[in-house]
C-alpha positions as a printed Julia matrix, in Angstrom:
391×3 Matrix{Float64}:
 -118.81   -61.74   -95.02
 -116.01   -62.81   -97.35
 -115.78   -66.47   -98.3
 -113.07   -68.7    -96.95
 -110.71   -70.41   -99.35
 -111.03   -74.22   -98.92
 -107.27   -74.46   -99.39
 -106.87   -72.6    -96.1
 -108.73   -75.46   -94.39
 -106.46   -77.95   -96.14
 -103.3    -76.22   -94.94
 -104.62   -76.0    -91.37
 -105.69   -79.65   -91.4
 -102.3    -80.65   -92.79
 -100.62   -78.89   -89.88
 -102.91   -80.62   -87.38
 -102.38   -83.93   -89.19
  -98.63   -83.53   -88.81
  -99.1    -82.83   -85.11
 -101.3    -85.94   -84.76
  -98.61   -87.99   -86.5
  -96.0    -86.7    -84.05
  -98.18   -87.62   -81.06
  -98.88   -91.11   -82.43
  -95.21   -91.76   -83.2
  -94.26   -90.73   -79.66
  -96.96   -92.94   -78.12
  -96.04   -95.84   -80.37
  -92.39   -95.69   -79.35
  -93.16   -95.29   -75.67
  -95.32   -97.14   -73.17
  -98.04   -98.2    -75.62
  -96.07  -101.0    -77.26
  -98.87  -103.51   -76.6
 -101.32  -101.44   -78.66
 -100.64  -101.93   -82.35
 -101.23   -99.7    -85.36
 -100.02   -96.34   -84.06
  -97.01   -96.14   -86.38
  -99.13   -96.94   -89.44
 -101.69   -94.29   -88.53
  -98.92   -91.75   -87.97
  -97.55   -92.61   -91.42
 -101.04   -92.13   -92.86
 -101.24   -88.65   -91.27
  -97.85   -87.68   -92.73
  -98.86   -89.0    -96.17
 -102.15   -87.1    -96.24
 -100.61   -83.95   -94.8
  -98.03   -84.05   -97.6
 -100.88   -84.4   -100.08
 -102.59   -81.35   -98.58
  -99.48   -79.19   -98.86
  -99.01   -80.26  -102.49
 -102.66   -79.43  -103.26
 -102.03   -75.97  -101.85
  -99.22   -75.45  -104.39
 -101.58   -75.86  -107.37
 -100.69   -73.37  -110.08
  -97.11   -72.9   -108.93
  -95.68   -76.39  -109.53
  -96.08   -78.92  -112.38
  -99.28   -80.98  -112.49
  -97.33   -84.07  -111.44
  -96.82   -82.51  -107.99
 -100.01   -80.47  -107.69
 -102.56   -83.01  -108.96
 -101.42   -86.55  -109.72
  -99.13   -87.14  -106.74
 -101.32   -85.55  -104.02
 -104.43   -87.39  -105.27
 -102.53   -90.65  -105.16
 -101.1    -89.85  -101.73
 -104.6    -89.35  -100.32
 -105.58   -92.86  -101.44
 -102.3    -94.27  -100.1
 -103.02   -92.54   -96.78
 -106.44   -94.2    -96.46
 -104.93   -97.6    -97.34
 -102.35   -97.0    -94.6
 -105.17   -96.19   -92.16
 -106.76   -99.5    -93.13
 -103.43  -101.24   -92.38
 -103.33   -99.46   -89.02
 -106.85  -100.62   -88.1
 -106.0   -104.16   -89.23
 -102.99  -104.22   -86.92
 -104.89  -102.53   -84.07
 -107.72  -105.07   -84.22
 -105.42  -108.06   -84.65
 -107.04  -109.0    -87.97
 -105.38  -111.06   -90.65
 -103.93  -108.81   -93.32
 -105.81  -108.92   -96.62
 -104.26  -106.06   -98.57
 -104.17  -107.62  -102.05
 -107.59  -106.26  -103.08
 -106.85  -102.79  -101.69
 -103.57  -102.6   -103.58
 -105.32  -103.71  -106.77
 -107.83  -100.89  -106.28
 -105.01   -98.47  -105.57
 -103.07   -99.6   -108.64
 -106.12   -99.3   -110.92
 -106.81   -95.81  -109.56
 -103.18   -94.78  -110.16
 -103.3    -95.96  -113.78
 -106.61   -94.21  -114.44
 -105.4    -91.06  -112.73
 -102.2    -91.05  -114.78
 -104.16   -91.47  -118.02
 -106.59   -88.64  -117.28
 -103.75   -86.38  -116.1
 -100.92   -86.85  -118.59
 -102.49   -88.49  -121.66
 -106.02   -87.12  -121.79
 -106.41   -84.14  -119.49
 -109.9    -84.7   -118.05
 -110.7    -83.08  -114.72
 -114.14   -84.68  -114.4
 -112.72   -88.17  -115.01
 -110.07   -87.54  -112.35
 -112.74   -86.53  -109.86
 -114.8    -89.63  -110.65
 -111.74   -91.86  -110.35
 -110.58   -90.49  -107.01
 -113.96   -90.03  -105.35
 -115.09   -93.55  -106.28
 -111.79   -95.01  -105.08
 -111.97   -93.12  -101.79
 -115.6    -94.2   -101.33
 -114.49   -97.82  -101.4
 -111.44   -97.25   -99.18
 -113.24   -95.24   -96.49
 -116.05   -97.8    -96.42
 -113.51  -100.61   -96.0
 -112.05   -98.81   -92.99
 -115.5    -98.32   -91.44
 -116.36  -102.0    -91.87
 -113.07  -102.96   -90.23
 -113.86  -100.86   -87.16
 -117.36  -102.35   -86.86
 -115.74  -105.81   -86.87
 -113.82  -105.06   -83.66
 -114.86  -107.38   -80.83
 -114.93  -104.64   -78.2
 -116.63  -101.45   -79.35
 -117.29   -98.38   -77.27
 -118.09   -94.76   -78.07
 -114.65   -94.14   -79.59
 -114.96   -97.04   -82.05
 -118.53   -96.19   -83.07
 -117.65   -92.5    -83.41
 -114.64   -93.23   -85.63
 -116.54   -95.8    -87.68
 -119.37   -93.34   -88.33
 -116.81   -90.69   -89.34
 -115.42   -93.07   -91.94
 -118.93   -93.8    -93.22
 -119.84   -90.1    -93.35
 -116.67   -89.35   -95.29
 -117.48   -92.21   -97.64
 -120.96   -90.75   -98.28
 -119.46   -87.36   -99.15
 -117.05   -89.03  -101.59
 -119.93   -90.91  -103.19
 -121.93   -87.69  -103.51
 -118.92   -86.04  -105.17
 -118.61   -88.95  -107.6
 -122.32   -88.75  -108.48
 -122.18   -84.99  -108.97
 -119.16   -85.35  -111.27
 -121.16   -87.57  -113.61
 -123.7    -84.76  -113.98
 -121.09   -82.02  -114.22
 -120.15   -80.07  -117.35
 -117.13   -81.79  -118.9
 -115.45   -78.41  -119.52
 -115.26   -77.54  -115.8
 -111.7    -77.08  -114.52
 -110.34   -77.14  -110.94
 -110.11   -73.36  -110.82
 -113.68   -72.9   -112.13
 -115.39   -75.62  -110.07
 -117.37   -73.6   -107.52
 -120.17   -76.13  -106.91
 -121.46   -76.77  -103.38
 -120.51   -80.45  -103.6
 -116.92   -79.49  -104.48
 -116.71   -77.14  -101.5
 -118.1    -79.82   -99.19
 -115.65   -82.31  -100.72
 -112.67   -80.03  -100.05
 -113.89   -79.22   -96.55
 -114.45   -82.91   -95.79
 -110.86   -83.71   -96.7
 -109.67   -81.0    -94.33
 -112.0    -82.12   -91.53
 -111.57   -85.87   -91.93
 -107.81   -85.98   -91.47
 -108.09   -84.29   -88.07
 -111.38   -85.86   -86.92
 -110.42   -89.41   -87.87
 -107.04   -89.05   -86.16
 -108.73   -87.76   -83.01
 -111.16   -90.67   -83.21
 -108.31   -93.15   -83.5
 -106.52   -91.55   -80.54
 -109.75   -91.96   -78.52
 -109.71   -95.64   -79.5
 -106.09   -95.92   -78.39
 -106.89   -94.14   -75.13
 -109.73   -96.55   -74.43
 -107.56   -99.56   -75.26
 -104.85   -98.26   -72.96
 -107.34   -97.72   -70.14
 -108.61  -101.28   -70.54
 -105.04  -102.59   -70.61
 -104.09  -100.75   -67.41
 -107.31  -101.86   -65.73
 -106.58  -105.46   -66.71
 -103.02  -105.27   -65.38
 -104.26  -103.73   -62.13
 -106.92  -106.37   -61.47
 -105.59  -109.59   -63.05
 -103.04  -112.18   -61.98
 -100.14  -111.94   -64.4
  -99.61  -115.7    -64.79
 -103.2   -116.94   -65.15
 -105.19  -113.89   -66.25
 -107.79  -114.43   -63.5
 -108.66  -111.78   -60.9
 -106.06  -110.86   -58.35
 -107.03  -111.4    -54.71
 -107.75  -107.75   -53.88
 -109.74  -107.16   -57.08
 -111.76  -110.35   -56.55
 -112.59  -109.45   -52.94
 -113.76  -106.0    -54.05
 -115.99  -107.64   -56.68
 -117.27  -110.12   -54.09
 -118.24  -107.32   -51.67
 -120.08  -105.54   -54.46
 -121.92  -108.7    -55.51
 -122.93  -109.52   -51.92
 -124.43  -106.05   -51.52
 -126.35  -106.34   -54.8
 -127.57  -109.86   -54.0
 -128.9   -108.78   -50.61
 -130.52  -105.68   -52.08
 -132.26  -107.63   -54.86
 -132.83  -110.71   -52.68
 -131.02  -112.89   -55.18
 -129.01  -116.04   -54.36
 -125.28  -116.28   -54.82
 -122.54  -118.71   -53.87
 -118.78  -118.82   -53.48
 -116.39  -121.7    -54.12
 -112.93  -122.0    -52.67
 -110.7   -124.45   -54.53
 -107.33  -125.91   -53.6
 -105.09  -128.06   -55.81
 -104.43  -131.33   -53.99
 -100.85  -132.29   -53.13
  -99.48  -129.3    -55.01
  -96.22  -129.32   -53.06
  -95.57  -132.85   -54.32
  -96.14  -131.65   -57.91
  -93.48  -128.97   -57.44
  -91.07  -131.36   -55.71
  -91.47  -134.11   -58.3
  -91.78  -132.11   -61.53
  -90.32  -128.7    -60.69
  -91.82  -125.25   -60.18
  -92.18  -124.53   -63.91
  -94.44  -127.57   -64.25
  -96.27  -126.45   -61.13
  -96.94  -123.13   -62.8
  -98.28  -124.97   -65.85
 -100.67  -126.9    -63.61
 -102.01  -123.64   -62.17
 -102.41  -122.16   -65.66
 -104.07  -125.35   -66.91
 -106.56  -125.38   -64.04
 -107.51  -121.71   -64.34
 -108.05  -122.21   -68.07
 -110.38  -125.15   -67.45
 -112.45  -123.24   -64.9
 -112.83  -120.21   -67.16
 -114.27  -122.43   -69.87
 -116.9   -123.76   -67.46
 -118.04  -120.47   -66.0
 -120.91  -118.38   -67.32
 -120.8   -114.75   -68.36
 -121.01  -112.83   -65.09
 -119.23  -115.49   -63.01
 -115.69  -114.76   -61.85
 -112.58  -116.6    -60.74
 -109.75  -115.15   -58.7
 -106.44  -116.43   -57.39
 -106.7   -116.37   -53.61
 -103.1   -117.3    -52.99
 -100.61  -119.83   -54.33
 -102.63  -122.82   -55.53
 -105.93  -121.62   -54.02
 -108.7   -120.06   -56.11
 -112.05  -118.4    -55.4
 -115.05  -118.61   -57.73
 -117.98  -116.2    -57.57
 -121.35  -117.47   -58.8
 -124.03  -114.74   -58.81
 -127.7   -115.78   -59.02
 -126.74  -119.32   -58.04
 -128.35  -121.45   -55.32
 -126.32  -123.83   -53.2
 -127.54  -126.86   -55.18
 -126.56  -125.28   -58.49
 -123.25  -124.13   -57.01
 -122.56  -127.67   -55.86
 -123.21  -128.94   -59.4
 -120.8   -126.36   -60.83
 -118.18  -127.3    -58.25
 -118.5   -130.99   -59.06
 -118.07  -130.28   -62.79
 -114.94  -128.27   -61.98
 -113.62  -131.14   -59.85
 -114.23  -133.64   -62.65
 -112.72  -131.45   -65.37
 -109.64  -130.71   -63.28
 -108.86  -134.43   -63.16
 -108.89  -134.67   -66.97
 -105.47  -134.66   -68.64
 -105.51  -132.22   -71.55
 -101.78  -132.0    -72.23
  -98.83  -134.36   -71.93
  -96.82  -131.47   -70.51
  -99.15  -131.15   -67.5
  -99.25  -134.05   -65.02
 -102.54  -135.39   -63.64
 -103.87  -133.54   -60.61
 -107.06  -133.21   -58.56
 -108.74  -130.45   -56.58
 -110.83  -130.15   -53.45
 -113.66  -127.62   -53.26
 -115.66  -125.94   -50.52
 -119.03  -124.38   -51.39
 -120.76  -121.63   -49.41
 -124.09  -120.03   -50.41
 -124.95  -116.54   -49.23
 -127.25  -116.86   -46.23
 -128.19  -114.61   -43.34
 -125.45  -115.96   -41.07
 -122.72  -114.74   -43.43
 -122.65  -111.0    -42.98
 -119.79  -110.13   -45.31
 -117.19  -111.55   -47.68
 -114.9   -112.6    -44.82
 -117.5   -114.82   -43.13
 -118.67  -116.22   -46.47
 -115.11  -117.17   -47.46
 -114.48  -118.55   -43.98
 -117.49  -120.85   -44.35
 -116.3   -122.04   -47.76
 -112.8   -122.54   -46.34
 -114.12  -124.76   -43.54
 -116.01  -126.78   -46.15
 -112.76  -127.07   -48.13
 -111.0   -128.35   -45.02
 -113.68  -131.01   -44.66
 -113.21  -132.0    -48.32
 -109.48  -132.41   -47.71
 -110.13  -134.43   -44.56
 -112.53  -136.68   -46.48
 -109.69  -137.83   -48.75
 -109.31  -134.93   -51.21
 -110.78  -134.75   -54.72
 -114.11  -134.0    -53.0
 -116.72  -131.23   -52.91
 -118.22  -130.18   -49.58
 -121.13  -127.84   -48.93
 -121.14  -125.51   -45.91
 -124.18  -125.28   -43.63
 -125.25  -121.96   -42.16
 -125.37  -123.14   -38.54
 -121.94  -122.57   -36.97
 -120.29  -123.33   -40.29
 -121.23  -127.0    -40.0
 -120.29  -129.12   -43.01
 -122.62  -131.16   -45.14
 -120.77  -134.0    -46.85
 -121.21  -134.47   -50.58
């Protein structure tokens, strides 16, 4: 079976890279504005695709365009990918070191191309530079706070590419100094050329998987969260509550629900205005979220009313949480937010409460008792006929 010219892979990958760039540019200019880094990655694809086409012209154009420029463009493309990942992850830009590495590589490449023609030195220069750059990209991905399959897959691709570059650099040290590009038929060289062709496409697909996952999470967040406070919307919270009730009954685990109402909220709006009222709601939801554990949840039930879900929590522990929320709500954290208090009803999951509606109804009756007791109180619901136990 006849061998396949590695340059054919390069040309094909360049075409796919150009297509990936087009897709990313379209996404970046459309409905994915909240997801950063797409334009930079698209620019990286264009840069590396240009390098691939120039490599394919070797022997027909001057060495400036067939060797020096495409080699440099590959490194620039990886640096641009690093910039894309930095923007995507919301990291602080630290490009000074990368540009120093890129500048040093450009000077060395120019010397070994135009002053002292040395193919082996060029290979060592570029493969060592790309080893560092690909590794930097991998480390950036592994620093992302939220990592799924797409992030791990793309990070491992960067690492694998880095290993191939390192192997190429090591092999070049052991290579005959008289070897030229047209006579280099070593296995490592073939793998190196094939890796370049594969990486441009695979890494771009990996990044698009990352973007797809980020978009899915963004849409899910928008569908389930209150726009002003970031807590669960009523319908999403009730669905989560139903699910938690079923799991708690199945596993025979305790759980509790709090219903919270901001006291005299109408007076806050009348005295300070609705914008200040909104700030009070945002301030309160922020305080509660800082108190809750991982696995707890808070949702906006309506207006100034909130629901809090406490899985694996007995009524005594739920009462303690509610009292801490009541105390923290009364603290003034900002001069722009007036002092306010809350009243809270607590209902543990017991046999009398058959579903989320009856559980919330019990907590609501306890909340009414807290209001009747003078507000800024916590009341615990009893299971018999929703009787109320005063705090």
